[in-house]
C-alpha positions as CSV (number, residue, x, y, z in Angstrom):
1,M,26.9,-8.1,2.9
2,N,28.5,-5.6,5.2
3,I,28.6,-1.8,5.5
4,N,31.7,-1.6,3.4
5,D,29.7,-2.9,0.4
6,F,27.8,0.4,0.3
7,R,28.8,3.9,-1.0
8,Q,27.3,6.5,1.3
9,I,25.6,9.2,-0.7
10,S,24.1,11.1,2.3
11,E,23.0,10.4,5.8
12,Y,19.9,8.6,4.5
13,E,21.0,7.3,1.1
14,W,23.3,4.4,0.2
15,E,24.4,2.8,-3.1
16,I,25.2,-0.7,-4.0
17,K,27.2,-0.2,-7.2
18,R,26.2,-1.9,-10.4
19,G,29.5,-3.9,-10.4
20,F,28.8,-5.4,-7.0
21,Q,27.4,-8.6,-8.6
22,S,27.9,-9.8,-12.2
23,G,24.8,-9.3,-14.3
24,M,23.5,-6.2,-12.5
25,R,22.2,-3.7,-15.0
26,V,21.7,-0.8,-12.6
27,P,22.8,0.1,-9.1
28,V,20.6,-0.3,-6.0
29,I,19.8,2.8,-3.9
30,V,18.8,2.2,-0.2
31,F,17.0,4.9,1.8
32,A,17.9,4.3,5.4
33,D,19.9,5.6,8.4
34,V,23.0,3.5,9.3
35,Q,21.2,1.5,12.0
36,M,18.3,0.6,9.7
37,L,20.8,-0.3,7.0
38,H,22.5,-2.8,9.3
39,E,19.1,-4.2,10.3
40,S,18.1,-4.7,6.7
41,M,21.0,-7.0,6.2
42,K,19.5,-9.5,8.6
43,D,17.2,-11.0,5.9
44,T,17.5,-11.5,2.2
45,S,15.7,-8.2,1.2
46,L,18.8,-6.4,-0.1
47,Q,19.9,-9.5,-2.0
48,Q,16.4,-9.5,-3.5
49,A,16.9,-5.9,-4.6
50,I,20.2,-6.8,-6.2
51,N,18.5,-9.7,-8.0
52,A,15.9,-7.2,-9.3
53,A,18.7,-5.1,-10.7
54,H,19.2,-8.1,-13.2
55,L,15.7,-7.7,-14.7
56,P,15.8,-7.1,-18.5
57,G,15.2,-3.4,-19.4
58,V,15.5,-2.2,-15.8
59,V,16.5,1.5,-15.8
60,K,18.3,4.0,-13.6
61,N,18.3,2.1,-10.3
62,V,16.4,-0.2,-8.0
63,C,15.2,1.6,-4.9
64,V,14.8,0.2,-1.4
65,M,12.7,2.0,1.2
66,P,13.5,2.2,5.0
67,D,10.6,-0.1,5.8
68,V,12.1,-2.9,3.6
69,H,11.8,-6.6,4.5
70,Q,12.0,-9.8,2.7
71,G,9.2,-10.7,0.2
72,Y,8.5,-13.2,-2.6
73,G,11.3,-12.7,-5.1
74,F,11.3,-8.9,-4.7
75,P,11.7,-7.0,-1.4
76,I,8.6,-5.5,0.3
77,G,9.6,-1.8,0.2
78,G,11.2,-2.1,-3.2
79,V,10.7,0.0,-6.4
80,A,12.0,-0.8,-9.9
81,A,11.2,0.7,-13.3
82,T,11.5,-1.1,-16.6
83,S,11.5,0.4,-20.1
84,L,8.4,0.1,-22.1
85,D,10.5,-0.6,-25.2
86,N,12.7,-3.5,-24.0
87,G,11.7,-4.1,-20.4
88,V,9.7,-6.7,-18.6
89,I,6.9,-6.9,-16.1
90,S,7.3,-9.2,-13.1
91,P,4.3,-10.3,-10.9
92,G,6.6,-11.0,-8.0
93,A,7.8,-7.4,-8.1
94,I,4.2,-6.2,-7.6
95,G,3.0,-8.8,-5.1
96,Y,0.2,-11.3,-4.4
97,D,-2.1,-8.7,-2.8
98,I,-2.4,-6.5,-5.9
99,N,-3.3,-2.9,-4.9
100,C,-3.1,-3.6,-1.2
101,G,-3.4,0.1,-0.2
102,V,-4.7,2.6,2.3
103,R,-7.5,5.1,2.4
104,L,-7.6,8.0,4.8
105,M,-11.0,9.6,5.6
106,A,-11.2,12.7,7.8
107,S,-13.9,14.5,9.8
108,Q,-14.6,17.6,11.8
109,I,-15.8,15.4,14.7
110,E,-14.0,16.4,18.0
111,Y,-12.7,13.4,19.9
112,T,-13.8,15.0,23.2
113,E,-17.4,14.8,22.0
114,A,-17.2,11.4,20.4
115,K,-15.2,9.7,23.1
116,P,-18.1,8.0,24.9
117,F,-19.2,6.4,21.6
118,I,-15.8,5.1,20.2
119,E,-16.3,1.5,21.3
120,E,-19.8,1.5,20.0
121,I,-18.6,2.9,16.6
122,I,-15.8,0.3,16.2
123,N,-18.3,-2.5,17.1
124,K,-20.7,-1.3,14.5
125,I,-17.9,-1.0,11.8
126,N,-16.8,-4.5,12.8
127,S,-20.3,-5.8,12.2
128,L,-20.7,-4.1,8.9
129,C,-17.2,-4.9,7.5
130,P,-16.5,-8.7,7.7
131,S,-12.8,-9.7,8.2
132,G,-10.7,-12.8,8.3
133,V,-9.2,-15.4,6.0
134,G,-11.7,-16.3,3.3
135,K,-14.5,-14.2,4.8
136,G,-16.9,-12.6,2.4
137,G,-18.5,-9.2,2.3
138,R,-22.1,-8.1,2.7
139,L,-22.6,-8.2,-1.1
140,K,-22.9,-11.4,-3.1
141,L,-22.3,-10.5,-6.6
142,T,-22.6,-12.4,-9.9
143,K,-19.8,-13.3,-12.3
144,N,-20.9,-10.5,-14.6
145,E,-21.0,-7.9,-11.7
146,I,-17.5,-8.9,-10.6
147,E,-16.2,-8.5,-14.2
148,E,-17.8,-5.1,-14.3
149,V,-16.1,-4.1,-11.0
150,C,-12.8,-5.3,-12.5
151,A,-13.3,-3.3,-15.7
152,T,-14.6,0.0,-14.2
153,G,-13.5,0.1,-10.6
154,V,-15.1,2.6,-8.3
155,R,-17.3,3.9,-11.1
156,W,-19.3,0.7,-10.5
157,A,-19.7,1.7,-6.8
158,L,-20.8,5.2,-7.9
159,R,-23.5,3.7,-10.3
160,N,-24.7,1.5,-7.5
161,G,-24.9,4.1,-4.8
162,F,-21.8,3.2,-2.8
163,A,-19.6,6.2,-3.8
164,T,-19.7,9.9,-4.5
165,N,-18.0,11.9,-7.1
166,D,-15.9,13.5,-4.3
167,D,-14.7,10.0,-3.3
168,I,-13.6,9.2,-6.9
169,A,-11.7,12.6,-7.2
170,F,-9.4,11.7,-4.3
171,I,-8.5,8.1,-5.2
172,E,-5.4,7.3,-7.1
173,D,-6.2,6.9,-10.8
174,R,-9.8,8.0,-9.8
175,G,-10.4,4.5,-8.7
176,C,-10.0,2.8,-12.1
177,I,-6.8,1.9,-14.0
178,D,-7.3,1.9,-17.7
179,G,-6.5,-1.3,-19.6
180,A,-8.3,-3.8,-17.4
181,N,-9.7,-6.8,-19.3
182,P,-11.6,-9.3,-17.3
183,S,-11.1,-12.0,-19.9
184,M,-7.5,-12.1,-18.8
185,I,-8.3,-13.3,-15.3
186,S,-9.2,-16.9,-14.6
187,S,-12.6,-18.2,-13.6
188,R,-11.1,-19.2,-10.3
189,A,-10.1,-15.6,-9.6
190,I,-13.6,-14.5,-10.4
191,Q,-15.1,-17.1,-8.1
192,R,-12.8,-16.1,-5.3
193,G,-13.8,-12.4,-5.8
194,M,-17.5,-13.0,-6.0
195,P,-18.3,-13.2,-2.3
196,Q,-15.4,-11.0,-1.0
197,L,-16.1,-7.4,-2.2
198,G,-16.5,-5.2,0.9
199,S,-14.5,-7.4,3.2
200,L,-11.3,-6.6,5.1
201,G,-9.3,-9.8,4.9
202,S,-6.6,-10.9,7.4
203,G,-3.0,-10.4,8.3
204,N,-1.9,-6.8,8.5
205,H,-5.1,-5.4,7.1
206,F,-7.1,-3.1,9.4
207,I,-9.7,-0.4,9.9
208,E,-8.5,2.1,12.4
209,I,-10.0,5.1,14.1
210,D,-7.4,7.8,14.9
211,I,-7.1,11.2,16.4
212,V,-5.2,13.9,14.6
213,D,-2.8,14.6,17.5
214,K,-0.1,16.7,15.9
215,I,0.0,19.1,13.0
216,E,3.4,19.7,11.3
217,N,2.2,21.7,8.3
218,K,-0.8,23.9,9.1
219,E,-1.4,25.1,5.5
220,A,-1.3,21.6,4.0
221,A,-3.4,20.1,6.9
222,A,-6.1,22.7,6.2
223,I,-6.2,21.8,2.5
224,L,-6.4,18.1,3.4
225,G,-9.2,18.8,5.9
226,L,-7.2,17.6,8.9
227,K,-7.9,19.3,12.2
228,K,-6.1,18.7,15.5
229,G,-8.2,16.8,18.0
230,C,-10.6,15.4,15.3
231,L,-11.3,11.8,14.3
232,V,-10.0,10.2,11.1
233,L,-10.4,6.7,9.7
234,Q,-7.8,4.5,7.9
235,I,-8.7,1.5,5.8
236,H,-5.9,-0.9,4.8
237,T,-6.8,-3.8,2.5
238,G,-6.5,-5.0,-1.0
239,S,-7.8,-7.3,-3.7
240,R,-8.4,-10.3,-1.5
241,G,-8.6,-13.8,-3.1
242,L,-9.1,-12.4,-6.6
243,G,-5.8,-10.5,-6.6
244,H,-3.9,-13.4,-5.0
245,Q,-5.3,-15.8,-7.7
246,V,-4.3,-13.4,-10.5
247,C,-0.7,-13.3,-9.2
248,S,-0.6,-17.1,-8.6
249,D,-1.9,-17.8,-12.1
250,Y,0.6,-15.6,-13.8
251,V,3.6,-16.6,-11.7
252,K,2.9,-20.2,-12.7
253,S,2.4,-19.4,-16.4
254,F,5.5,-17.1,-16.5
255,Q,7.7,-20.0,-15.3
256,H,7.7,-21.2,-18.9
257,V,8.3,-17.7,-20.4
258,A,11.9,-17.3,-19.1
259,G,13.1,-20.1,-21.5
260,K,11.1,-18.7,-24.4
261,Y,12.7,-15.3,-24.1
262,R,16.0,-16.6,-22.9
263,F,16.0,-14.7,-19.7
264,N,18.8,-15.5,-17.2
265,L,17.5,-14.5,-13.8
266,P,19.2,-15.1,-10.4
267,D,15.9,-16.0,-8.8
268,R,13.0,-17.9,-10.4
269,E,10.6,-16.0,-8.1
270,L,11.3,-12.9,-10.3
271,V,9.8,-14.6,-13.4
272,C,8.7,-12.0,-15.9
273,A,7.6,-11.4,-19.5
274,P,8.4,-8.6,-21.9
275,L,6.0,-5.7,-21.6
276,D,5.4,-5.7,-25.3
277,S,4.7,-9.5,-25.4
278,R,1.3,-11.2,-25.4
279,E,2.1,-12.6,-22.0
280,G,3.2,-9.3,-20.5
281,K,0.2,-7.5,-21.9
282,N,-2.2,-10.1,-20.6
283,Y,-0.7,-9.9,-17.1
284,L,-0.9,-6.1,-17.1
285,S,-4.6,-6.3,-18.0
286,A,-5.2,-8.8,-15.3
287,M,-3.3,-6.8,-12.7
288,C,-5.4,-3.8,-13.6
289,C,-8.6,-5.8,-13.0
290,A,-7.4,-6.8,-9.5
291,A,-6.3,-3.2,-8.8
292,N,-9.8,-2.0,-9.7
293,F,-11.4,-4.6,-7.5
294,A,-9.2,-3.4,-4.6
295,F,-10.1,0.2,-5.1
296,T,-13.8,-0.8,-5.1
297,N,-13.3,-3.0,-2.0
298,R,-11.9,-0.1,0.0
299,Q,-14.7,2.1,-1.3
300,L,-17.3,-0.3,0.1
301,L,-15.6,-0.5,3.4
302,A,-15.6,3.3,3.5
303,F,-19.3,3.3,2.7
304,Y,-20.2,1.0,5.6
305,S,-17.8,2.8,7.9
306,R,-19.6,6.1,7.1
307,R,-22.9,4.3,7.9
308,A,-21.6,3.3,11.3
309,F,-20.4,6.9,12.1
310,E,-23.8,8.3,11.0
311,E,-25.8,5.8,13.0
312,I,-23.9,6.1,16.2
313,L,-22.9,9.8,16.2
314,S,-26.4,11.0,15.3
315,K,-26.8,11.0,19.0
316,I,-24.7,14.2,19.3
317,P,-25.1,17.5,17.5
318,G,-23.0,18.6,14.6
319,S,-21.6,17.1,11.4
320,F,-20.4,13.5,11.5
321,N,-19.5,13.1,7.9
322,L,-16.4,11.2,6.8
323,Y,-14.8,12.4,3.6
324,T,-12.0,10.9,1.6
325,V,-8.6,12.6,1.9
326,Y,-6.8,10.1,-0.4
327,D,-6.7,6.5,-1.3
328,L,-3.5,5.0,-2.7
329,A,-2.0,1.7,-3.8
330,H,1.0,-0.1,-2.3
331,N,1.4,-3.1,-4.6
332,I,1.1,-2.1,-8.2
333,G,2.7,-1.8,-11.6
334,K,2.1,1.6,-13.3
335,I,2.9,2.9,-16.7
336,E,4.4,6.4,-16.0
337,N,6.7,9.0,-17.5
338,H,9.9,9.6,-15.7
339,E,13.2,11.4,-16.4
340,I,15.9,8.9,-17.2
341,S,19.4,10.2,-18.0
342,G,18.0,13.6,-18.6
343,K,15.3,12.5,-21.0
344,G,11.6,11.7,-20.5
345,Q,10.9,8.0,-20.8
346,T,7.8,5.8,-20.5
347,V,8.4,3.0,-18.0
348,C,6.6,0.5,-15.9
349,V,7.2,1.3,-12.3
350,H,6.9,-1.8,-10.0
351,R,6.1,-0.7,-6.5
352,K,5.9,-3.5,-3.9
353,G,5.2,-2.2,-0.4
354,A,5.8,1.3,-1.7
355,T,3.4,4.2,-2.5
356,R,3.4,6.7,-5.3
357,A,4.5,10.2,-4.0
358,Y,4.0,12.8,-6.7
359,G,5.3,16.3,-5.9
360,P,3.5,19.7,-6.3
361,G,2.3,20.5,-9.8
362,H,1.9,17.0,-11.2
363,N,-0.9,16.7,-13.7
364,D,-2.3,13.5,-12.2
365,L,-3.1,15.1,-8.9
366,P,-6.6,16.4,-7.9
367,G,-6.7,20.2,-8.5
368,K,-7.1,20.7,-4.8
369,Y,-3.7,19.1,-4.1
370,K,-1.6,20.4,-7.0
371,E,0.0,23.2,-5.0
372,I,1.0,20.9,-2.1
373,G,1.7,17.5,-3.7
374,Q,0.1,14.0,-3.3
375,P,-0.9,12.8,0.1
376,V,1.4,9.9,1.2
377,L,0.0,7.7,4.0
378,I,2.5,5.8,6.3
379,P,0.6,3.8,8.9
380,G,2.4,2.5,12.0
381,S,1.6,-0.7,13.7
382,M,-1.5,-0.9,15.9
383,G,-0.7,0.9,19.1
384,T,1.8,3.3,17.4
385,H,1.4,6.6,15.4
386,S,0.7,6.9,11.7
387,W,1.8,9.8,9.5
388,V,0.2,11.8,6.8
389,M,2.9,13.1,4.4
390,L,3.2,14.9,1.1
391,G,5.2,13.7,-2.0
392,T,8.1,15.9,-3.2
393,N,9.5,16.8,-6.6
394,Q,12.9,15.4,-5.3
395,A,11.3,12.0,-5.2
396,A,10.8,12.1,-8.9
397,Q,14.6,12.3,-9.3
398,K,15.4,9.8,-6.6
399,S,12.8,7.1,-6.4
400,F,10.5,7.3,-9.4
401,S,8.2,9.4,-7.2
402,S,7.9,6.7,-4.6
403,C,7.9,6.5,-0.8
404,S,7.5,4.1,2.1
405,H,4.2,2.4,2.7
406,G,4.4,1.7,6.5
407,A,6.6,0.7,9.3
408,G,7.8,-2.6,7.9
409,R,8.1,-5.9,9.7
410,V,11.2,-7.0,11.7
411,M,9.9,-10.3,12.7
412,S,8.1,-13.1,10.8
413,R,4.6,-14.2,11.7
414,S,5.8,-17.5,13.1
415,Q,8.4,-15.8,15.3
416,A,5.7,-13.4,16.5
417,R,3.3,-16.2,17.4
418,K,6.1,-17.9,19.5
419,R,7.0,-14.6,21.3
420,F,3.7,-12.9,21.9
421,R,0.3,-14.0,23.2
422,G,-2.7,-12.4,21.5
423,E,-4.5,-11.9,24.9
424,K,-1.5,-10.0,26.3
425,V,-1.3,-7.8,23.2
426,R,-4.9,-6.9,23.6
427,E,-4.6,-6.2,27.3
428,R,-1.7,-3.9,26.7
429,L,-3.5,-2.0,24.0
430,Y,-6.6,-1.6,26.2
431,E,-4.3,-0.2,28.9
432,E,-3.2,2.4,26.4
433,G,-6.8,3.3,25.6
434,I,-7.0,1.5,22.3
435,F,-10.1,-0.7,21.6
436,I,-9.2,-3.8,19.6
437,R,-11.4,-6.1,17.6
438,A,-9.5,-9.1,16.0
439,G,-10.5,-12.2,14.1
440,S,-8.3,-14.4,16.3
441,M,-5.8,-14.2,19.1
442,A,-3.2,-15.9,16.9
443,G,-3.7,-13.2,14.3
444,L,-3.3,-10.5,17.0
445,S,0.0,-12.0,18.2
446,E,1.3,-11.8,14.6
447,E,0.5,-8.1,14.5
448,A,1.9,-7.1,17.9
449,P,3.4,-3.5,17.7
450,Q,6.9,-5.0,18.5
451,V,7.1,-6.9,15.3
452,Y,7.3,-3.7,13.3
453,K,10.0,-1.1,12.9
454,D,9.7,2.3,14.6
455,V,7.5,4.3,12.2
456,D,8.9,7.6,13.4
457,R,12.4,6.4,12.3
458,V,11.0,5.4,8.9
459,V,9.5,8.8,8.5
460,R,12.7,10.5,9.6
461,C,14.5,8.6,6.8
462,V,12.1,9.5,4.0
463,V,12.1,13.2,5.2
464,G,15.9,13.2,5.4
465,A,16.1,11.7,1.9
466,N,13.5,14.4,0.6
467,L,11.0,11.7,-0.6
468,A,8.2,13.2,1.5
469,S,7.4,15.9,4.0
470,K,5.3,15.8,7.2
471,V,1.8,17.1,7.5
472,A,0.2,15.4,10.5
473,R,0.6,12.6,13.0
474,L,-2.3,10.3,13.9
475,K,-2.9,8.5,17.2
476,P,-4.9,5.2,17.2
477,I,-7.8,4.8,19.5
478,A,-9.7,1.8,18.0
479,V,-8.5,-0.9,15.6
480,I,-10.1,-3.8,13.7
481,K,-7.6,-6.4,12.7
482,G,-8.6,-9.1,10.2
């Protein structure tokens, strides 16, 4: 591909027309500046978006966010909606880490007061929140308990003393997506999930203490409880081995479905099933189970992080409470109503490496946020800023109310390991005043700040395209990497 293959809509919006490749049912819209557009052509992510435009029942357009990079079958940073009547659901267009997402928790704790205790806090969180490949959490649950978590989500945590009603109010879908049926997930998925609830995982997952270092929208920041100079906490993880197994199981079973329904797809990694079929309904129920597990997983990490703050900061006067600002999903399929060709239509929105971004007034928002819109969280890489944003009503028209989920990789993990040494990455971050706790030096090299795009440019693109607006910028001071 080259720049001449795109029709420029605006400075931050580009179209690959439906006729670009035979079989495309809808165009592809890319949100990026011209430099990021050129960079996105270095891997197969845009071709994957074009392939997604072949999905049966896909409507309006396939969207590509500025943090896009190559994924399994479907680009990370991609959004596609399929009709509930004649469309499909594709596990690859949702991802292996189902409901990988981010929670933001805020406080009124001044950094100047807490500064002497930051290393102690991050050490305590690290001891309470296990991380790493295959690592389990502090809880060892039974099969029946895991099935209950999958069915009821964060309500399980509330019943067992790990959550508050205020937590639930500020989680996407109140921490439980309806339609979950644990009988639709394999015994292997249950077994993998049994020891892992309340654990961080590996890769790009993290727990991070930040300072609110810049306020862009004072009114919205006040509503969200963000105060300049105060500490906040971000938690980024998902459904661990349970979600990965759900995706693996259904990708494998769907390999046989394409022939049954006579689908002709350009990439077998986009295997799918009709939404109204038995196979499609079973996967949707299983995906909801994994999503509910992930919401609960982040809730338990939030619970133990609160405990660490309370234990360490009880040494200083004042309130040291951490409260939930918002918790949202990155990799998810959601049944939503959107305007298509001037008419309301129920669709399944596949978001992979993208977040929901409802604008002001949407009925699904907590009452407190209805006048400002949904919080959108865009973490940077460790060592760089993160942003708190708000969804817009324009996003409903442009991107199925979706926005970027982070900075986005520009380098593979194998490339990063060859180029960076974990020890050097840690030394550099310490020099910048950032405490790092990591499961391994190899893992740290894979997550070096240089392997990610400039998050400020990503944010500039989504603001320029009117997908989200700025509220506050966060500066990292301590990070736990899986």
